[in-house]
N, C-alpha and C positions, 0 to 999 in steps of 0.2 A: 504493500500498499504504500503511493508516494507521500510526500508531507501534504501537496494540496487535498487530497481525501481525506488523511487520516486529519488532519486540520478540522477541516468541515463537520467531521463526522464527531468530533469534540467537542465544536465548540456553537458551530448553527444549529437553531431548531429544527426539528426534524421533520418540516410541512413537506420537503419536496422528496416524490421517490425519481432521485437522479439515475440517470443511464452512470456506468463506469466510464464515463471517457472525462478527460479533463482540457477543455477549449483552452488553449493560450495563444494563438494569434489567428489573424485572418484577412482576407481581402476581398469584397463584394462578396459573391457566391459561395466562397468557397472559404474553410475553417481547417484549423490545423491542431492537433490532440498535443499532450506532453511528447508520445511518443513519435512527431512526426508523421503523423496518418492525415489526411487529406481528406473532407468530407464536403459534398456538397448540401450546402443550408437552402433546404425546403420551409424552416419555421420561420427565419428572421425574429427569432427570438419571440416570437406568440406576435406578429403582425408589426413589430416595433421597426426595426431596421428597413426604412422602407428601401434603402438605396446601398444598402447593404453595408456589409463593416466596414471602417475605417474610410468612408465615402471620405475623399478630399474635399470636395465643394462644404459638404459640411463640417469636416473636419477644420478647415480654412474658417469658417465664420466660429465656430466655438472656439478655437485657438484664439482670434483675435478681440472675439468677445472678451474671455479670461483675463488677457493679459491687459484689458482696459478698465472694465469695472464688473467684477464675477455677481457681486451681487448688493442689491440698497433694498429697506424696507419699501414699503407699498404708502410711506407716507411721504415719498418722491416718484418724479417724472424719470422712465429711463425709455432712450431711445427705441430697442426690440420689441419691450411689450406692444407700444402702439402700432409699431409698422406691423407685428402680426396681428394684432385683432382689426387693422384695416385693410388686410391682405383675406383675411377670413372672411370678413363683412363683403368684400367686393366681389369674393366668388361664390358667396351664398345667396343677398339680400338681406342676410340679415343686420340688424341694428346696432350691438351691443354683444360686447364678450367678458365673459369672467373666465379669471387662468387660475384654476389649482394645479398639484402633482400627480393626477393619476384619472383613468375612467373612474371611477365611484367618488374620488373625489365632484366629477363633472358631473355625475346621473343625483349627486346630494344635494349639489348649489340647484340643480331641477326641477327637484322635488320641493325643495325650498320654495322657488320662486312661484310653482304651482299653486302650493296652499296659500301667501301668501298673497295672490291675485285672487282666487276666489275666495278666501275669506274676507277681500277689502272688497269687492263685489258684487258675492252673492250670500256670505256670512259664513259663521265661522264652524257650522255645521262639512260644509266643503270640502273636506281634506283629502279623502279618497283616491288614491292613485290606482287605477286598474293597469294591469299588465299582462302578458299575456306565459300562459301555461307553458312549461320547457323555457324560457326565458331565460338568460344569466344578466346581471347588471351590476355585480361586484361583492364585496364581502365586507365590508364595514354593515352594523346592525341592521340599518337603513336600507341598505343596499340587498342584503340577503333577505330582507323580507319583502323588495321590490321585486327579487328573482322569483320565476315558477317552478320550482323543482324542490318538491320536499328535503332532497335528500342534502341539499346545504342549510336548512334549517334544524333540521333534529337533536344537534347538538349546542344548539347557541338558543332555547328561546327561555324566556319571552321574545320575540322580534319586536321591531318598532312597532304597533298596531296603524292602521289606516290604509292597509293594500288589497287586493281585491283580484285574482285573477283569471282570466277566461282563458278560453280555448280559441287558436288561431285558425280559421277554418274558412269558406266560403261567403258568410254573412256576418253583420253584427247582429244577427236577434238576441243572441246570449248579453252581449254589451246592453242593448237597450230594455232588452227585460231588468237588466241591472238598475240601469239610470232612472225605473219608474219607483223601487223601493231606497238606492244609495245615492243622497247627493255627492257627483263626480267631481272632482277636480282638474284629474287631467288623465291621460291615457299616454303609458309609454309603451315604444316598440322599438323592439331592433327590426331591420328589412332583410336581414340574414339570421336566421336563429346560430349563433357561432360555437358556442360551446354545449351550446343544444344539438347539434350535429350536422351544422350547417347547411340550414336548410330554409329556404327564402321564403318570403310568405307568398301566398295566393295574391296576385296580383286587385282583383275583384274585390278581394277580403281590403287589401291595403286602402283601394279609391274608396268602400265602404264605410270605413273608419275615417277616413280624412276626411269626408263631405258631412258624416255623425257628426264630428268633435266642433268643426265648425260651425254646423244650424245648431248647436246646442250649446255653444261656447264653455266648450271641454278643451284645454289646453292640449296639444298631442304635440308629445315629446318623443322625438327619435333618439337613439341610444347608437352614435354610430362609433363608439371607440374602436370597435373592432372593425369594423366594415369602413370607415373613411377613409378620407386623406389619399383618393386614388384607390385604393382595395377590391371597390367593387369594379371598376372601371369610369367608371364618374367620380366627381370631386365628393361626391357624398352618396351615398348608396339611396337613398329618399331621391334623387333625381332621377334613379333609374323607373322607378314609380310611378312618378308627378305627385308627389306630397306636396303640404304645405304646413311644416312643423311650426310650432311657435318657440319651439325650443330645440335644440340642435347638441347633443353631448360626444365628445371626441377627445382621444389620448393615444396611446400608443402610435401609429407609426406616425404622429404631428409631430415627435419630437426628434426622431430620427434615431433615437439611442438615450437621449435622457429623458427626466419623467418630467411630462407636462401634462395635460388634462386643459379642457376646454367646456365652458358650457355657452353656444352660440344662443344668444336674445332676440326675436324677432320684434316685430312693430308693436305687436298685443304687449308685450312684458318687459320692454327696452327699460322701460323705468320705471318697474316693480322692487328693484332693490336700490335702498337708497343708504346713505350714510350707517353704516354701523352694524348694516342691514346682516353683512355676511365679512368672509375676509380668507385669506390666505397669508403665512408668513412666506413661503417660497413660493407663491402663485405669479407666475409673470415672470420668473429670476430671468433678469436677461440674458445669462448665458444658454440658460432652456430652450427661450423666446429664440436666442438669435440664431439655435439649430434650425429651429421649426421654419425659420423665416426662410434658412437654404431649402429646406424640403417641399414648403408652400408654392415658393417662386417656380419649383421647377414639373409641378402639376399643370401643365396647359393640355390645352386640346391632342395635340400630336404626341405629346405622352401618354396620356389617358387611354389614344388608340395604339397606343404599343401594348397597351396591358391588356385589353379585347384581344389584341389579334395573339397575340401569346395566351389568354385563356381559353381561346379555339384550339388552338393546337394542343395545348393538354385536354382539353375533353374530347376532340379529337382520338388522339391516341388512346384513351382511355373505354371509351364508350363499345363496351360489348366484346372487352377483352376477357382472356380467359383468366379466372379467377376473381373479375370484377361483377360483382351484382349492381352497383347503381353507381350516377357518378352526379353530387351536385354541387351549387355553388352561384358564383357570378365571379367576373374578373380572372383576379389569383387568390382567392377564399375559396377552396374546394374542398368537397369532401367523397371521401373513395370507402362506397360499401365495399368491402373483400368478403370473399368466401372464407377465408383462411380470419382468427380471432383479428381485430385491429392491430392490438399489440403486439401479436408475435408479427406481421407484418414490418411494424414500426422495427423490431428488434433486430429483424433479419437486415434490415435496411441500413441498420446501422454499420451491422459488420460488414455491408456492401460500400460504407463511404457516401453514407444518404442521409440526413436529417430529416425527418418527418415530424406530425403532431398525432394525437388521437383526440377524437372529440365522439362523445360516444363511444356505438362501435363503429366508429368510421375513422379510417387515415384521413385526416385533416392536412392541406397542404398550406403553407402561408408565405412565398417566398418573395424574396424583394423584389419590388417593382418593376427594376431595373434588370435583373436577372439576366443573363446571354441568353436567344435564343437555343444555342448549341447547350449552352451547360445544361436547361432545364429540361432540352429534349434530353442527354442524355440519365436525369435523375429518373423521368417518366420512364426510359428504358430499364431501367433499374427497377421500379414497383412493377413494371408488366411481369421481369423475370420473377420475383419474388413471389407474385400473387399466381404466378402460371407453375411453378415448380411443385413437381408429387409429394 
């Protein structure tokens, strides 16, 4: 056992079932372990390193900011925070941004905005947030309550009250019935349920939700923590569905490797949060924001078209292949239902030098958005080999 693994096992909380791989360096979509073995990275830190490992543009932006001002409290102005907020609003049509450090924090902010908006406009009984069964919104007590999977609730009750979960289906009858008896502040959805198995919402259901919320002045919150920042082939996945969210939450790929989360506020709620209503010590940190600016600036139409092109290649290679039952997802967020257990497939791929993820009973792919096609093709060929092997 190396010193890296030995120290980790001795001192790091045992919350992760790590593979016996020590990653020590990398570039782009290739990483190397302590034995010098090369791996193709199809996980990107669970959708975080949008432009791969040690991306030159990102590294230059971050290094320059570190050597300028690495942190100031939010009592003062810093340039990267405002620049990033402006970019996000320009690309989405949203009006204001609150920055935190993670997806869970972004979702906490969205929940607070929804409850304050509904309380002030409709009354303090309007606090319930409706989410979808099989959803995932974070690991704080409140975002666990929002998560529509009982498995995540079991050890941590009582959770924050004020959440209801409905099935993601073809229509909104369940929501309509719930609204007759429950004062609802907001509906929170993922356009693609990532941790739930990489399952895109039915377009008709998504449209019906959008229309129901607008008609009844119920806020629509779209959780784009994993699906956002180009992952779906659009800037945000809600754009694939033509939705009109009041709040968009995002994190992961926004920072390119540094922790950052953001809640984008639409016109209806842009002024809901006032002085002292919310805050974050590290939110909008200059270094994290500078890195995020370098990511967002490159997510233009031409680049996003390349994401969709690589997505089509992967779907075409996998669909109908031996040992593969189905392929789901959108853009470079792809779930593969394999005949072999997903965990076994991922373990075999590690041996072949390909790093993947799982989501429920599926193999999950979240490669860097700029992964070269030839490297991506080689990795998918390894998946095909593992799935087809007797």
